C-alpha positions, 0 to 999 in steps of 0.5 A, spaced: 935 796 092 940 796 096 946 800 091 939 806 090 939 808 097 947 808 098 946 813 092 942 816 095 945 818 101 951 819 098 948 825 093 944 827 100 951 828 104 954 831 099 950 837 099 952 840 105 959 839 104 963 845 100 970 846 099 974 852 099 977 853 091 984 854 091 987 858 086 991 854 082 985 849 081 979 850 075 972 846 075 976 843 068 980 840 071 976 836 076 972 835 070 977 832 067 980 827 073 971 824 074 973 823 067 978 819 066 975 816 072 969 814 069 972 812 063 977 806 066 973 805 071 967 802 067 971 800 062 975 794 068 967 793 071 964 791 064 971 788 063 971 784 069 964 782 067 966 779 061 971 776 064 968 772 068 962 770 064 968 768 058 972 765 062 966 759 066 964 758 058 971 758 057 973 753 063 967 748 060 969 747 053 976 747 055 972 740 059 969 737 054 974 739 048 981 740 050 982 742 043 979 747 043 984 752 047 986 756 044 979 759 041 978 760 049 984 765 049 982 769 044 976 770 046 978 772 053 983 777 050 979 780 046 974 781 053 981 784 056 981 789 051 976 792 053 979 793 061 986 796 055 981 802 052 978 804 058 986 805 059 988 808 053 981 812 054 984 815 061 990 817 057 987 821 052 982 825 057 988 826 062 992 828 056 988 834 053 
């Protein structure tokens, strides 16, 4: 509910704001920056949530059977790769 209220206030608050257009700036450049930011932000947020779940479960597994530590590290690395894919997509978007 709080997220919905914050997003409504931010959308309503930004409707009256107008900026003067610069000579070299275009709408495409700003959309690239917005897309790159969203690509990395959503990927990093998802990786953070996933890492919290995998990390908690991994610590529980390691506490019961320390021999499975290497498998837990593999799963943690797989979750971390999602954030790396987000960085790669960000650079691809900015490079176009």
